[in-house]
C-alpha positions, 0 to 999 in steps of 0.5 A, spaced: 061 169 509 066 174 508 061 180 508 058 178 514 064 177 518 067 184 516 060 187 518 061 183 525 068 185 526 066 192 524 061 192 529 065 189 534 071 195 533 065 200 534 063 197 540 070 197 543 071 204 541 064 207 544 066 208 551 072 212 550 067 217 547 063 219 553 069 219 557 072 224 553 065 228 553 065 227 560 072 230 561 070 236 556 064 237 560 068 237 567 072 243 565 066 248 564 063 245 570 070 247 574 069 254 570 062 255 573 064 253 580 069 259 579 065 264 576 060 265 581 066 267 586 068 273 581 061 275 580 060 275 587 066 280 588 063 284 582 056 284 585 059 286 592 063 292 589 058 297 589 056 295 596 063 296 598 063 303 595 056 305 598 058 303 605 065 307 604 061 313 601 056 312 607 061 312 612 065 318 609 059 322 609 056 321 616 063 323 618 063 329 615 056 331 616 057 329 624 062 335 624 058 340 620 052 339 625 056 339 631 059 346 628 053 349 626 049 347 632 054 351 637 055 357 632 047 357 632 047 357 639 052 363 640 049 367 635 042 366 638 045 368 645 047 375 642 041 376 638 037 375 644 041 380 648 041 385 643 034 384 642 032 385 649 037 391 651 035 395 645 027 393 646 028 395 653 031 402 651 026 404 646 021 402 651 024 407 656 025 412 651 018 412 649 015 412 656 019 418 657 016 422 651 009 419 652 008 420 660 011 427 661 006 432 663 007 438 658 010 435 652 014 440 648 010 438 641 006 433 637 013 431 634 016 429 641 009 425 642 010 422 635 017 420 637 014 416 643 009 412 639 015 410 634 019 408 640 014 404 643 012 400 636 020 399 634 021 397 642 016 392 642 018 389 636 025 388 638 023 386 645 019 380 642 024 378 637 029 378 643 025 374 648 023 369 643 031 368 641 032 367 648 027 362 650 026 357 644 031 351 643 034 352 636 032 346 631 039 345 630 040 342 637 034 337 637 037 335 630 044 334 633 041 330 639 037 325 634 043 325 630 047 322 636 042 317 637 042 315 630 050 314 630 050 310 636 045 304 632 049 305 626 047 310 621 044 307 614 044 310 607 036 312 608 037 315 615 043 319 612 039 322 607 034 323 612 039 328 616 041 331 609 034 333 608 033 336 614 040 340 613 037 343 607 031 345 610 035 348 615 039 352 610 032 354 607 029 356 614 035 360 616 035 364 609 028 366 610 030 369 617 035 373 614 031 376 610 026 378 616 032 381 619 034 384 613 028 388 612 027 389 620 034 393 620 032 397 613 026 399 617 030 401 623 034 405 618 028 408 615 026 410 622 032 414 623 032 418 617 025 420 618 027 422 625 033 426 622 029 429 617 023 432 621 028 434 627 029 441 624 022 443 623 019 444 629 020 451 632 017 449 639 023 445 640 029 447 644 036 446 643 036 440 647 031 437 644 034 438 637 040 435 639 037 429 642 033 428 635 039 428 631 043 423 636 037 418 636 036 419 629 043 417 627 043 411 632 037 408 629 040 409 622 047 407 624 044 400 627 039 399 622 044 399 616 049 395 620 043 390 621 042 390 614 049 389 612 050 383 617 044 380 614 048 378 608 052 374 611 050 366 611 048 363 617 052 357 620 046 352 618 047 355 611 055 354 611 054 347 613 049 345 607 054 349 602 060 345 605 057 338 605 055 339 598 062 341 596 065 336 600 061 330 600 062 323 596 057 321 591 053 315 592 054 309 587 049 307 583 045 308 576 041 314 575 035 315 570 034 321 566 029 322 561 026 328 557 020 330 553 021 335 547 017 337 541 018 335 534 016 339 528 018 337 521 015 339 514 011 332 514 008 334 521 009 335 528 009 330 535 013 329 541 020 326 542 022 322 548 029 321 550 032 317 556 039 315 559 040 309 563 
């Protein structure tokens, strides 16, 4: 009987102590649950931090781009107004000189007629450029209008990237125009050199024609070289793109880069890949 009673007493004690174990286990599990309840709050803050930085960068870059677009548009309109006035005035003057050389009843020489042909060629070029500059609407103005409408609705990072691309395209477009102006100026300077070089040779020219040849050649050379020199100055759109690149705030995010390189050894050859995440 003693062994049986001993076993019964043992089972009774075990049964009595059994509820305490789940209770302690429940208490132990309650702490992780509390930690889990708090953990998502910290994780949300960490997850939202790049979004906050992204919004700050978009707002800063949009404000920077707003001022640069406004300034470059005003300066471009001002420069194109001057270019139109100079082109139309210069072209009209050269066409007048050409008419004077070509319609005279008794031309002094073939050299005089040659000057008339040169004047009418360069004059038509300058007049065409002047009229074009006076009548066209700069793309910077249309871009500024679209930018103002986008800003009213709230600019997004995608829209900001779109206008950044337009500013870069404008930078490249104006670079090409500067090259055109540069070679046009060099052509005018070369025309002036030719006039100066050939003016002394015709014996049939009187003193007045010699003087006019030197004056016209000198003016062509001076204006052409001045135009050639000023073509090395950046346009407002080019300056705006350079300023934006140097002052903009980088957008947060991960970048992926990869590369491929040949691999050669004594045992063979192949291609190696590398990447950064």
